[in-house]
VEXMI-623554 format. One record per residue: residue number from 0; x, y, z negated of N, C-alpha, C in turn. Coordinates in steps of 0.1 Angstrom, whole numbers, plus 2048, in hexadecimal, padded with zeros to 3 digits. Example, Ala and Ser with C-alpha at 12.3 -4.5 7.8 and 13.67 -1.06 7.14 Angstrom:
<r nr="0" n_c1="884" n_c2="7C7" n_c3="7B2" ca_c1="87B" ca_c2="7D3" ca_c3="7B2" c_c1="884" c_c2="7DF" c_c3="7B2"/>
<r nr="1" n_c1="880" n_c2="7EA" n_c3="7B9" ca_c1="889" ca_c2="7F5" ca_c3="7B9" c_c1="881" c_c2="800" c_c3="7B1"/>
This chain:
<r nr="0" n_c1="76C" n_c2="7C5" n_c3="801" ca_c1="775" ca_c2="7BF" ca_c3="7F4" c_c1="76B" c_c2="7C0" c_c3="7EA"/>
<r nr="1" n_c1="760" n_c2="7C8" n_c3="7E5" ca_c1="758" ca_c2="7C5" ca_c3="7D8" c_c1="754" c_c2="7B3" c_c3="7DC"/>
<r nr="2" n_c1="74A" n_c2="7B4" n_c3="7E5" ca_c1="748" ca_c2="7A4" ca_c3="7E5" c_c1="753" c_c2="79B" c_c3="7E4"/>
<r nr="3" n_c1="75F" n_c2="79D" n_c3="7EA" ca_c1="76A" ca_c2="792" ca_c3="7E9" c_c1="76D" c_c2="792" c_c3="7DB"/>
<r nr="4" n_c1="76E" n_c2="79A" n_c3="7D1" ca_c1="772" ca_c2="79C" ca_c3="7C6" c_c1="766" c_c2="796" c_c3="7BD"/>
<r nr="5" n_c1="759" n_c2="79A" n_c3="7BF" ca_c1="750" ca_c2="794" ca_c3="7B6" c_c1="74D" c_c2="783" c_c3="7B9"/>
<r nr="6" n_c1="750" n_c2="77C" n_c3="7C8" ca_c1="74F" ca_c2="771" ca_c3="7CC" c_c1="759" c_c2="76A" c_c3="7C2"/>
<r nr="7" n_c1="766" n_c2="772" n_c3="7BD" ca_c1="76C" ca_c2="769" ca_c3="7B6" c_c1="76D" c_c2="76F" c_c3="7A6"/>
<r nr="8" n_c1="761" n_c2="771" n_c3="7A1" ca_c1="760" ca_c2="772" ca_c3="797" c_c1="76A" c_c2="77E" c_c3="78E"/>
<r nr="9" n_c1="76D" n_c2="78A" n_c3="799" ca_c1="777" ca_c2="792" ca_c3="792" c_c1="76F" c_c2="7A0" c_c3="78E"/>
<r nr="10" n_c1="76D" n_c2="7A2" n_c3="780" ca_c1="769" ca_c2="7B1" ca_c3="77B" c_c1="76C" c_c2="7BB" c_c3="786"/>
<r nr="11" n_c1="75F" n_c2="7C0" n_c3="78F" ca_c1="75E" ca_c2="7CB" ca_c3="795" c_c1="74F" c_c2="7CF" c_c3="797"/>
<r nr="12" n_c1="752" n_c2="7DE" n_c3="79B" ca_c1="746" ca_c2="7E7" ca_c3="79A" c_c1="744" c_c2="7EF" c_c3="7A9"/>
<r nr="13" n_c1="738" n_c2="7F0" n_c3="7AA" ca_c1="73B" ca_c2="7F5" ca_c3="7BA" c_c1="734" c_c2="806" c_c3="7B8"/>
<r nr="14" n_c1="73D" n_c2="80F" n_c3="7BA" ca_c1="738" ca_c2="81E" ca_c3="7BB" c_c1="736" c_c2="824" c_c3="7C9"/>
<r nr="15" n_c1="72B" n_c2="829" n_c3="7C8" ca_c1="729" ca_c2="82E" ca_c3="7D8" c_c1="729" c_c2="83C" c_c3="7D3"/>
<r nr="16" n_c1="72F" n_c2="843" n_c3="7DA" ca_c1="731" ca_c2="852" ca_c3="7DA" c_c1="727" c_c2="859" c_c3="7E5"/>
<r nr="17" n_c1="71F" n_c2="866" n_c3="7E5" ca_c1="718" ca_c2="869" ca_c3="7F0" c_c1="71F" c_c2="873" c_c3="7FB"/>
<r nr="18" n_c1="72D" n_c2="86C" n_c3="801" ca_c1="735" ca_c2="872" ca_c3="80B" c_c1="735" c_c2="868" c_c3="817"/>
<r nr="19" n_c1="73B" n_c2="871" n_c3="821" ca_c1="73D" ca_c2="868" ca_c3="82C" c_c1="747" c_c2="860" c_c3="82C"/>
<r nr="20" n_c1="74B" n_c2="856" n_c3="835" ca_c1="758" ca_c2="850" ca_c3="833" c_c1="75A" c_c2="846" c_c3="826"/>
<r nr="21" n_c1="766" n_c2="841" n_c3="824" ca_c1="767" ca_c2="839" ca_c3="81C" c_c1="76C" c_c2="83F" c_c3="809"/>
<r nr="22" n_c1="772" n_c2="849" n_c3="80C" ca_c1="776" ca_c2="850" ca_c3="801" c_c1="773" c_c2="85C" c_c3="801"/>
<r nr="23" n_c1="770" n_c2="864" n_c3="7F6" ca_c1="76E" ca_c2="86F" ca_c3="7F3" c_c1="779" c_c2="87B" c_c3="7F4"/>
<r nr="24" n_c1="777" n_c2="882" n_c3="7FA" ca_c1="784" ca_c2="88C" ca_c3="7FA" c_c1="784" c_c2="897" c_c3="7EF"/>
<r nr="25" n_c1="77A" n_c2="89A" n_c3="7EC" ca_c1="776" ca_c2="8A7" ca_c3="7E3" c_c1="781" c_c2="8A6" c_c3="7D3"/>
<r nr="26" n_c1="77F" n_c2="8B2" n_c3="7CD" ca_c1="788" ca_c2="8B2" ca_c3="7C2" c_c1="783" c_c2="8AC" c_c3="7B8"/>
<r nr="27" n_c1="771" n_c2="8A8" n_c3="7BA" ca_c1="76C" ca_c2="8A5" ca_c3="7AC" c_c1="76C" c_c2="896" c_c3="7AD"/>
<r nr="28" n_c1="768" n_c2="88E" n_c3="7BA" ca_c1="767" ca_c2="881" ca_c3="7BA" c_c1="775" c_c2="879" c_c3="7BD"/>
<r nr="29" n_c1="77D" n_c2="87E" n_c3="7C6" ca_c1="788" ca_c2="878" ca_c3="7C6" c_c1="791" c_c2="873" c_c3="7B9"/>
<r nr="30" n_c1="78F" n_c2="87E" n_c3="7B2" ca_c1="79A" ca_c2="87C" ca_c3="7A6" c_c1="792" c_c2="86E" c_c3="799"/>
<r nr="31" n_c1="784" n_c2="870" n_c3="79F" ca_c1="77B" ca_c2="865" ca_c3="798" c_c1="77E" c_c2="858" c_c3="79F"/>
<r nr="32" n_c1="781" n_c2="858" n_c3="7A9" ca_c1="786" ca_c2="84B" ca_c3="7B1" c_c1="792" c_c2="844" c_c3="7AB"/>
<r nr="33" n_c1="79C" n_c2="851" n_c3="7A9" ca_c1="7AA" ca_c2="84D" ca_c3="7A6" c_c1="7AA" c_c2="844" c_c3="799"/>
<r nr="34" n_c1="7A1" n_c2="84D" n_c3="78E" ca_c1="79F" ca_c2="84A" ca_c3="780" c_c1="79B" c_c2="83C" c_c3="77F"/>
<r nr="35" n_c1="78E" n_c2="838" n_c3="788" ca_c1="788" ca_c2="82A" ca_c3="789" c_c1="793" c_c2="820" c_c3="78A"/>
<r nr="36" n_c1="79A" n_c2="822" n_c3="795" ca_c1="7A8" ca_c2="81A" ca_c3="79B" c_c1="7B0" c_c2="815" c_c3="790"/>
<r nr="37" n_c1="7B5" n_c2="820" n_c3="788" ca_c1="7BE" ca_c2="81B" ca_c3="781" c_c1="7B8" c_c2="816" c_c3="773"/>
<r nr="38" n_c1="7AA" n_c2="81A" n_c3="771" ca_c1="7A3" ca_c2="811" ca_c3="764" c_c1="7A4" c_c2="804" c_c3="768"/>
<r nr="39" n_c1="7A4" n_c2="800" n_c3="773" ca_c1="79D" ca_c2="7F2" ca_c3="779" c_c1="7AB" c_c2="7EB" c_c3="77D"/>
<r nr="40" n_c1="7B4" n_c2="7F2" n_c3="781" ca_c1="7C3" ca_c2="7EA" ca_c3="786" c_c1="7CB" c_c2="7EA" c_c3="775"/>
<r nr="41" n_c1="7CA" n_c2="7F3" n_c3="770" ca_c1="7D6" ca_c2="7F4" ca_c3="763" c_c1="7D8" c_c2="7EB" c_c3="758"/>
<r nr="42" n_c1="7CA" n_c2="7E4" n_c3="759" ca_c1="7D0" ca_c2="7D6" ca_c3="74E" c_c1="7D8" c_c2="7CB" c_c3="755"/>
<r nr="43" n_c1="7D8" n_c2="7CB" n_c3="761" ca_c1="7E1" ca_c2="7C4" ca_c3="766" c_c1="7F2" c_c2="7C7" c_c3="763"/>
<r nr="44" n_c1="7F5" n_c2="7D3" n_c3="764" ca_c1="802" ca_c2="7D8" ca_c3="762" c_c1="804" c_c2="7DA" c_c3="753"/>
<r nr="45" n_c1="7F9" n_c2="7D7" n_c3="749" ca_c1="7FC" ca_c2="7D9" ca_c3="73D" c_c1="7FE" c_c2="7CE" c_c3="736"/>
<r nr="46" n_c1="7FB" n_c2="7C0" n_c3="738" ca_c1="7FA" ca_c2="7B4" ca_c3="736" c_c1="80B" c_c2="7B0" c_c3="739"/>
<r nr="47" n_c1="80C" n_c2="7AA" n_c3="72D" ca_c1="819" ca_c2="7A3" ca_c3="72E" c_c1="81C" c_c2="799" c_c3="73A"/>
<r nr="48" n_c1="826" n_c2="799" n_c3="73F" ca_c1="826" ca_c2="78C" ca_c3="749" c_c1="827" c_c2="77E" c_c3="742"/>
<r nr="49" n_c1="826" n_c2="776" n_c3="747" ca_c1="826" ca_c2="767" ca_c3="741" c_c1="831" c_c2="762" c_c3="744"/>
<r nr="50" n_c1="839" n_c2="766" n_c3="750" ca_c1="845" ca_c2="760" ca_c3="755" c_c1="850" c_c2="76D" c_c3="759"/>
<r nr="51" n_c1="85A" n_c2="76E" n_c3="753" ca_c1="863" ca_c2="778" ca_c3="757" c_c1="869" c_c2="778" c_c3="765"/>
<r nr="52" n_c1="86A" n_c2="782" n_c3="76E" ca_c1="86E" ca_c2="781" ca_c3="77E" c_c1="87B" c_c2="783" c_c3="77C"/>
<r nr="53" n_c1="882" n_c2="776" n_c3="77D" ca_c1="892" ca_c2="778" ca_c3="77C" c_c1="897" c_c2="776" c_c3="78B"/>
<r nr="54" n_c1="894" n_c2="771" n_c3="793" ca_c1="89B" ca_c2="76E" ca_c3="7A0" c_c1="891" c_c2="771" c_c3="7AB"/>
<r nr="55" n_c1="895" n_c2="771" n_c3="7B6" ca_c1="88B" ca_c2="771" ca_c3="7C6" c_c1="88A" c_c2="764" c_c3="7C8"/>
<r nr="56" n_c1="880" n_c2="760" n_c3="7CD" ca_c1="87D" ca_c2="754" ca_c3="7D5" c_c1="885" c_c2="756" c_c3="7E3"/>
<r nr="57" n_c1="887" n_c2="74B" n_c3="7E3" ca_c1="891" ca_c2="74C" ca_c3="7F4" c_c1="887" c_c2="74A" c_c3="7FE"/>
<r nr="58" n_c1="87A" n_c2="74A" n_c3="7FB" ca_c1="872" ca_c2="74C" ca_c3="806" c_c1="869" c_c2="759" c_c3="809"/>
<r nr="59" n_c1="870" n_c2="762" n_c3="7FE" ca_c1="866" ca_c2="76D" ca_c3="7FA" c_c1="869" c_c2="77B" c_c3="806"/>
<r nr="60" n_c1="85F" n_c2="782" n_c3="808" ca_c1="85F" ca_c2="78F" ca_c3="80F" c_c1="85C" c_c2="798" c_c3="808"/>
<r nr="61" n_c1="862" n_c2="7A5" n_c3="80A" ca_c1="85E" ca_c2="7B0" ca_c3="804" c_c1="855" c_c2="7B9" c_c3="80F"/>
<r nr="62" n_c1="849" n_c2="7BD" n_c3="80B" ca_c1="83E" ca_c2="7C2" ca_c3="812" c_c1="83D" c_c2="7D2" c_c3="80D"/>
<r nr="63" n_c1="844" n_c2="7DC" n_c3="813" ca_c1="841" ca_c2="7E9" ca_c3="80E" c_c1="837" c_c2="7F0" c_c3="814"/>
<r nr="64" n_c1="82D" n_c2="7F3" n_c3="80D" ca_c1="81E" ca_c2="7F8" ca_c3="817" c_c1="81D" c_c2="809" c_c3="811"/>
<r nr="65" n_c1="81B" n_c2="80F" n_c3="821" ca_c1="817" ca_c2="81E" ca_c3="81D" c_c1="81F" c_c2="827" c_c3="816"/>
<r nr="66" n_c1="82F" n_c2="825" n_c3="813" ca_c1="834" ca_c2="82D" ca_c3="80F" c_c1="83C" c_c2="836" c_c3="819"/>
<r nr="67" n_c1="833" n_c2="83F" n_c3="81D" ca_c1="83A" ca_c2="846" ca_c3="827" c_c1="835" c_c2="854" c_c3="824"/>
<r nr="68" n_c1="839" n_c2="85E" n_c3="82B" ca_c1="838" ca_c2="86D" ca_c3="826" c_c1="82B" c_c2="872" c_c3="823"/>
<r nr="69" n_c1="822" n_c2="874" n_c3="82E" ca_c1="813" ca_c2="874" ca_c3="82C" c_c1="80D" c_c2="872" c_c3="820"/>
<r nr="70" n_c1="812" n_c2="861" n_c3="81B" ca_c1="808" ca_c2="85F" ca_c3="810" c_c1="811" c_c2="862" c_c3="804"/>
<r nr="71" n_c1="81E" n_c2="863" n_c3="801" ca_c1="824" ca_c2="863" ca_c3="7F5" c_c1="823" c_c2="871" c_c3="7F3"/>
<r nr="72" n_c1="822" n_c2="878" n_c3="7FD" ca_c1="821" ca_c2="887" ca_c3="7F9" c_c1="814" c_c2="88D" c_c3="7F5"/>
<r nr="73" n_c1="809" n_c2="883" n_c3="7F1" ca_c1="7FD" ca_c2="884" ca_c3="7EC" c_c1="7FA" c_c2="883" c_c3="7DE"/>
<r nr="74" n_c1="7F2" n_c2="887" n_c3="7D5" ca_c1="7F6" ca_c2="887" ca_c3="7C8" c_c1="7EF" c_c2="87A" c_c3="7C2"/>
<r nr="75" n_c1="7F7" n_c2="872" n_c3="7BB" ca_c1="7F6" ca_c2="863" ca_c3="7B7" c_c1="7F5" c_c2="864" c_c3="7A5"/>
<r nr="76" n_c1="7EE" n_c2="857" n_c3="7A3" ca_c1="7EF" ca_c2="855" ca_c3="796" c_c1="7FF" c_c2="851" c_c3="78E"/>
<r nr="77" n_c1="803" n_c2="848" n_c3="794" ca_c1="80F" ca_c2="847" ca_c3="792" c_c1="81B" c_c2="852" c_c3="798"/>
<r nr="78" n_c1="824" n_c2="858" n_c3="791" ca_c1="82F" ca_c2="85E" ca_c3="79A" c_c1="835" c_c2="85A" c_c3="7A7"/>
<r nr="79" n_c1="832" n_c2="85C" n_c3="7B1" ca_c1="83A" ca_c2="857" ca_c3="7BF" c_c1="845" c_c2="856" c_c3="7BF"/>
<r nr="80" n_c1="84C" n_c2="860" n_c3="7B8" ca_c1="85C" ca_c2="85E" ca_c3="7B7" c_c1="863" c_c2="851" c_c3="7B3"/>
<r nr="81" n_c1="859" n_c2="84F" n_c3="7AA" ca_c1="85C" ca_c2="840" ca_c3="7A1" c_c1="85A" c_c2="834" c_c3="7A7"/>
<r nr="82" n_c1="84D" n_c2="834" n_c3="7B0" ca_c1="84A" ca_c2="82A" ca_c3="7B6" c_c1="852" c_c2="827" c_c3="7C3"/>
<r nr="83" n_c1="85A" n_c2="833" n_c3="7CA" ca_c1="85E" ca_c2="832" ca_c3="7D6" c_c1="86E" c_c2="82D" c_c3="7D3"/>
<r nr="84" n_c1="871" n_c2="834" n_c3="7C3" ca_c1="882" ca_c2="82D" ca_c3="7C1" c_c1="882" c_c2="81F" c_c3="7C2"/>
<r nr="85" n_c1="877" n_c2="81A" n_c3="7B8" ca_c1="875" ca_c2="80D" ca_c3="7B5" c_c1="876" c_c2="804" c_c3="7C2"/>
<r nr="86" n_c1="86D" n_c2="80B" n_c3="7CB" ca_c1="869" ca_c2="801" ca_c3="7DB" c_c1="87D" c_c2="803" c_c3="7E0"/>
<r nr="87" n_c1="880" n_c2="80C" n_c3="7E2" ca_c1="88E" ca_c2="80C" ca_c3="7E6" c_c1="897" c_c2="803" c_c3="7E2"/>
<r nr="88" n_c1="896" n_c2="801" n_c3="7D7" ca_c1="8A0" ca_c2="7F9" ca_c3="7CD" c_c1="89A" c_c2="7E8" c_c3="7D0"/>
<r nr="89" n_c1="88E" n_c2="7E8" n_c3="7D1" ca_c1="88A" ca_c2="7DB" ca_c3="7D5" c_c1="890" c_c2="7D6" c_c3="7E2"/>
<r nr="90" n_c1="88B" n_c2="7DF" n_c3="7ED" ca_c1="891" ca_c2="7DF" ca_c3="7FB" c_c1="89E" c_c2="7DB" c_c3="7FC"/>
<r nr="91" n_c1="8AA" n_c2="7E2" n_c3="7F2" ca_c1="8B6" ca_c2="7E1" ca_c3="7F5" c_c1="8B9" c_c2="7D2" c_c3="7EC"/>
<r nr="92" n_c1="8B5" n_c2="7CF" n_c3="7E2" ca_c1="8B5" ca_c2="7C0" ca_c3="7DF" c_c1="8B2" c_c2="7B8" c_c3="7E5"/>
<r nr="93" n_c1="8A7" n_c2="7B5" n_c3="7ED" ca_c1="8A3" ca_c2="7AE" ca_c3="7F6" c_c1="8AD" c_c2="7AE" c_c3="803"/>
<r nr="94" n_c1="8B3" n_c2="7B7" n_c3="806" ca_c1="8BD" ca_c2="7B9" ca_c3="812" c_c1="8C7" c_c2="7B2" c_c3="80E"/>
<r nr="95" n_c1="8CE" n_c2="7B1" n_c3="805" ca_c1="8D9" ca_c2="7AF" ca_c3="7FE" c_c1="8D6" c_c2="7A0" c_c3="7FD"/>
<r nr="96" n_c1="8CB" n_c2="799" n_c3="7F8" ca_c1="8CC" ca_c2="78D" ca_c3="7FC" c_c1="8C2" c_c2="785" c_c3="80B"/>
<r nr="97" n_c1="8C5" n_c2="78E" n_c3="811" ca_c1="8C4" ca_c2="789" ca_c3="820" c_c1="8B5" c_c2="786" c_c3="820"/>
<r nr="98" n_c1="8AB" n_c2="78D" n_c3="81A" ca_c1="89C" ca_c2="789" ca_c3="818" c_c1="895" c_c2="794" c_c3="822"/>
<r nr="99" n_c1="88A" n_c2="792" n_c3="82A" ca_c1="885" ca_c2="79A" ca_c3="833" c_c1="87F" c_c2="7A6" c_c3="829"/>
<r nr="100" n_c1="881" n_c2="7B4" n_c3="82E" ca_c1="878" ca_c2="7BD" ca_c3="82B" c_c1="86E" c_c2="7C1" c_c3="837"/>
<r nr="101" n_c1="862" n_c2="7C5" n_c3="832" ca_c1="858" ca_c2="7C9" ca_c3="83D" c_c1="851" c_c2="7D6" c_c3="837"/>
<r nr="102" n_c1="855" n_c2="7E1" n_c3="83D" ca_c1="850" ca_c2="7EE" ca_c3="83D" c_c1="848" c_c2="7F0" c_c3="844"/>
<r nr="103" n_c1="838" n_c2="7F4" n_c3="83D" ca_c1="82C" ca_c2="7F5" ca_c3="842" c_c1="827" c_c2="804" c_c3="843"/>
<r nr="104" n_c1="826" n_c2="80C" n_c3="84D" ca_c1="81E" ca_c2="817" ca_c3="84B" c_c1="813" c_c2="818" c_c3="853"/>
<r nr="105" n_c1="80C" n_c2="821" n_c3="84E" ca_c1="7FE" ca_c2="824" ca_c3="856" c_c1="7FF" c_c2="830" c_c3="862"/>
<r nr="106" n_c1="7F9" n_c2="830" n_c3="86B" ca_c1="7FB" ca_c2="838" ca_c3="876" c_c1="7E9" c_c2="83D" c_c3="879"/>
<r nr="107" n_c1="7E2" n_c2="849" n_c3="870" ca_c1="7D8" ca_c2="84C" ca_c3="877" c_c1="7CF" c_c2="844" c_c3="870"/>
<r nr="108" n_c1="7C1" n_c2="848" n_c3="874" ca_c1="7B6" ca_c2="841" ca_c3="870" c_c1="7B3" c_c2="835" c_c3="877"/>
<r nr="109" n_c1="7AB" n_c2="82A" n_c3="872" ca_c1="7A5" ca_c2="81D" ca_c3="878" c_c1="79F" c_c2="822" c_c3="883"/>
<r nr="110" n_c1="79D" n_c2="81B" n_c3="88D" ca_c1="79A" ca_c2="81A" ca_c3="897" c_c1="787" c_c2="81D" c_c3="897"/>
<r nr="111" n_c1="782" n_c2="822" n_c3="89F" ca_c1="773" ca_c2="826" ca_c3="89B" c_c1="76C" c_c2="82B" c_c3="88F"/>
<r nr="112" n_c1="778" n_c2="831" n_c3="884" ca_c1="771" ca_c2="839" ca_c3="87E" c_c1="76D" c_c2="846" c_c3="881"/>
<r nr="113" n_c1="761" n_c2="84A" n_c3="87E" ca_c1="759" ca_c2="855" ca_c3="883" c_c1="75C" c_c2="860" c_c3="878"/>
<r nr="114" n_c1="75F" n_c2="85E" n_c3="86B" ca_c1="762" ca_c2="866" ca_c3="860" c_c1="76B" c_c2="86F" c_c3="864"/>
<r nr="115" n_c1="76B" n_c2="87B" n_c3="861" ca_c1="775" ca_c2="885" ca_c3="861" c_c1="781" c_c2="883" c_c3="85A"/>
<r nr="116" n_c1="78E" n_c2="885" n_c3="860" ca_c1="79B" ca_c2="884" ca_c3="854" c_c1="79A" c_c2="88D" c_c3="84B"/>
<r nr="117" n_c1="79C" n_c2="88A" n_c3="83F" ca_c1="79E" ca_c2="892" ca_c3="833" c_c1="7A9" c_c2="89D" c_c3="835"/>
<r nr="118" n_c1="7A8" n_c2="8AB" n_c3="833" ca_c1="7AF" ca_c2="8B5" ca_c3="834" c_c1="7B6" c_c2="8B6" c_c3="841"/>
<r nr="119" n_c1="7B2" n_c2="8B3" n_c3="84B" ca_c1="7B5" ca_c2="8B8" ca_c3="859" c_c1="7BD" c_c2="8B0" c_c3="85E"/>
<r nr="120" n_c1="7C4" n_c2="8B2" n_c3="86C" ca_c1="7CB" ca_c2="8A5" ca_c3="872" c_c1="7DC" c_c2="8A4" c_c3="868"/>
<r nr="121" n_c1="7DE" n_c2="898" n_c3="86C" ca_c1="7EB" ca_c2="895" ca_c3="864" c_c1="7F9" c_c2="89C" c_c3="867"/>
<r nr="122" n_c1="7FE" n_c2="89F" n_c3="862" ca_c1="80C" ca_c2="8A8" ca_c3="864" c_c1="815" c_c2="89E" c_c3="86D"/>
<r nr="123" n_c1="820" n_c2="8A4" n_c3="874" ca_c1="824" ca_c2="89B" ca_c3="87C" c_c1="82D" c_c2="890" c_c3="879"/>
<r nr="124" n_c1="834" n_c2="894" n_c3="86D" ca_c1="83B" ca_c2="887" ca_c3="866" c_c1="831" c_c2="87C" c_c3="85A"/>
<r nr="125" n_c1="825" n_c2="87F" n_c3="85D" ca_c1="81D" ca_c2="87B" ca_c3="852" c_c1="81C" c_c2="868" c_c3="850"/>
<r nr="126" n_c1="820" n_c2="863" n_c3="85C" ca_c1="821" ca_c2="854" ca_c3="85E" c_c1="830" c_c2="84F" c_c3="85B"/>
<r nr="127" n_c1="83C" n_c2="857" n_c3="85A" ca_c1="849" ca_c2="855" ca_c3="857" c_c1="84B" c_c2="851" c_c3="84B"/>
<r nr="128" n_c1="853" n_c2="844" n_c3="84B" ca_c1="857" ca_c2="83C" ca_c3="83D" c_c1="862" c_c2="848" c_c3="836"/>
<r nr="129" n_c1="85C" n_c2="847" n_c3="828" ca_c1="867" ca_c2="84F" ca_c3="820" c_c1="875" c_c2="84A" c_c3="822"/>
<r nr="130" n_c1="881" n_c2="855" n_c3="823" ca_c1="88B" ca_c2="850" ca_c3="825" c_c1="891" c_c2="848" c_c3="816"/>
<r nr="131" n_c1="88C" n_c2="848" n_c3="80D" ca_c1="892" ca_c2="841" ca_c3="801" c_c1="88F" c_c2="834" c_c3="803"/>
<r nr="132" n_c1="889" n_c2="830" n_c3="80D" ca_c1="888" ca_c2="81E" ca_c3="811" c_c1="896" c_c2="818" c_c3="818"/>
<r nr="133" n_c1="89C" n_c2="826" n_c3="81E" ca_c1="8AA" ca_c2="822" ca_c3="826" c_c1="8A7" c_c2="816" c_c3="82C"/>
<r nr="134" n_c1="89D" n_c2="81B" n_c3="839" ca_c1="89D" ca_c2="80F" ca_c3="840" c_c1="8A9" c_c2="80B" c_c3="849"/>
<r nr="135" n_c1="8A8" n_c2="7FD" n_c3="849" ca_c1="8B3" ca_c2="7F7" ca_c3="84E" c_c1="8AE" c_c2="7ED" c_c3="860"/>
<r nr="136" n_c1="8BA" n_c2="7EF" n_c3="867" ca_c1="8B6" ca_c2="7EB" ca_c3="875" c_c1="8AD" c_c2="7DA" c_c3="874"/>
<r nr="137" n_c1="8B2" n_c2="7D4" n_c3="867" ca_c1="8AD" ca_c2="7C5" ca_c3="868" c_c1="89D" c_c2="7C4" c_c3="861"/>
<r nr="138" n_c1="89B" n_c2="7D3" n_c3="85F" ca_c1="88D" ca_c2="7D2" ca_c3="855" c_c1="882" c_c2="7CF" c_c3="864"/>
<r nr="139" n_c1="876" n_c2="7CB" n_c3="85E" ca_c1="86D" ca_c2="7C9" ca_c3="867" c_c1="861" c_c2="7D6" c_c3="863"/>
<r nr="140" n_c1="85D" n_c2="7DC" n_c3="86D" ca_c1="853" ca_c2="7E9" ca_c3="86B" c_c1="844" c_c2="7E2" c_c3="871"/>
<r nr="141" n_c1="83D" n_c2="7E8" n_c3="86A" ca_c1="82E" ca_c2="7E6" ca_c3="86E" c_c1="825" c_c2="7F0" c_c3="86E"/>
<r nr="142" n_c1="822" n_c2="7F6" n_c3="879" ca_c1="81A" ca_c2="802" ca_c3="877" c_c1="80A" c_c2="7FD" c_c3="879"/>
<r nr="143" n_c1="804" n_c2="7FE" n_c3="86F" ca_c1="7F4" ca_c2="7FB" ca_c3="871" c_c1="7ED" c_c2="803" c_c3="873"/>
<r nr="144" n_c1="7E1" n_c2="804" n_c3="878" ca_c1="7D5" ca_c2="80C" ca_c3="880" c_c1="7CB" c_c2="80B" c_c3="875"/>
<r nr="145" n_c1="7C9" n_c2="7FE" n_c3="86E" ca_c1="7BF" ca_c2="7FC" ca_c3="86C" c_c1="7C0" c_c2="7F9" c_c3="858"/>
<r nr="146" n_c1="7B8" n_c2="7F6" n_c3="852" ca_c1="7B8" ca_c2="7F6" ca_c3="842" c_c1="7C3" c_c2="7EB" c_c3="83E"/>
<r nr="147" n_c1="7C7" n_c2="7E0" n_c3="847" ca_c1="7CD" ca_c2="7D7" ca_c3="841" c_c1="7D9" c_c2="7D7" c_c3="84B"/>
<r nr="148" n_c1="7E5" n_c2="7D4" n_c3="845" ca_c1="7F1" ca_c2="7D0" ca_c3="84D" c_c1="7F3" c_c2="7C2" c_c3="854"/>
<r nr="149" n_c1="7E9" n_c2="7BC" n_c3="853" ca_c1="7EB" ca_c2="7AC" ca_c3="859" c_c1="7E4" c_c2="7AE" c_c3="866"/>
<r nr="150" n_c1="7D8" n_c2="7B9" n_c3="865" ca_c1="7CD" ca_c2="7B7" ca_c3="86E" c_c1="7D6" c_c2="7BD" c_c3="87C"/>
<r nr="151" n_c1="7D3" n_c2="7BA" n_c3="889" ca_c1="7D8" ca_c2="7BD" ca_c3="894" c_c1="7E6" c_c2="7C3" c_c3="893"/>
<r nr="152" n_c1="7ED" n_c2="7BB" n_c3="88B" ca_c1="7FE" ca_c2="7BB" ca_c3="88E" c_c1="803" c_c2="7AE" c_c3="88C"/>
<r nr="153" n_c1="80F" n_c2="7AF" n_c3="892" ca_c1="819" ca_c2="7A2" ca_c3="891" c_c1="81F" c_c2="79E" c_c3="882"/>
<r nr="154" n_c1="81A" n_c2="7A4" n_c3="876" ca_c1="81F" ca_c2="7A0" ca_c3="869" c_c1="81E" c_c2="793" c_c3="866"/>
<r nr="155" n_c1="813" n_c2="78D" n_c3="866" ca_c1="811" ca_c2="780" ca_c3="863" c_c1="819" c_c2="778" c_c3="86D"/>
<r nr="156" n_c1="81A" n_c2="779" n_c3="877" ca_c1="824" ca_c2="76F" ca_c3="881" c_c1="832" c_c2="770" c_c3="87B"/>
<r nr="157" n_c1="836" n_c2="77D" n_c3="878" ca_c1="843" ca_c2="782" ca_c3="876" c_c1="846" c_c2="77B" c_c3="867"/>
<r nr="158" n_c1="83C" n_c2="77A" n_c3="85C" ca_c1="83D" ca_c2="774" ca_c3="852" c_c1="842" c_c2="766" c_c3="853"/>
<r nr="159" n_c1="839" n_c2="75F" n_c3="858" ca_c1="839" ca_c2="753" ca_c3="85C" c_c1="849" c_c2="74D" c_c3="85F"/>
<r nr="160" n_c1="84C" n_c2="755" n_c3="86C" ca_c1="857" ca_c2="753" ca_c3="872" c_c1="865" c_c2="756" c_c3="868"/>
<r nr="161" n_c1="861" n_c2="75F" n_c3="85E" ca_c1="86C" ca_c2="760" ca_c3="854" c_c1="86D" c_c2="756" c_c3="849"/>
<r nr="162" n_c1="864" n_c2="74F" n_c3="846" ca_c1="864" ca_c2="744" ca_c3="83C" c_c1="86D" c_c2="73B" c_c3="83B"/>
């Protein structure tokens, strides 16, 4: 991601932590990563929007990614309760308009990953979507086993067909 952002002249900084895997799980480095993410992303949310969002595009789809018990239960920078509540409201609005809702969860670590899972094995309900999303039969679900929801899933094909 660093190179993709750098190639597009997006201000970005590469930070390497002396740990195995992609993310430090210790109580000192983990919060430092969270702080850096917020400092980098926050300006995008604090700037005023140049165009108010007043209606949904007729070809829009809502992708709700990783709002599952095992992730929502972790400490977050923004209260997870608010995020889950807003995602549930958005999903309901999309459904009322007959627009696609895609619910994406992640199950386990990426294939070939040799670093151990932080905190031991996942609980049995770790990958379950949070009930506040009110999953409906017409919702499309995707279980990702890599970093991206489009890799080795039917998501791109589904969205092309939904347009």
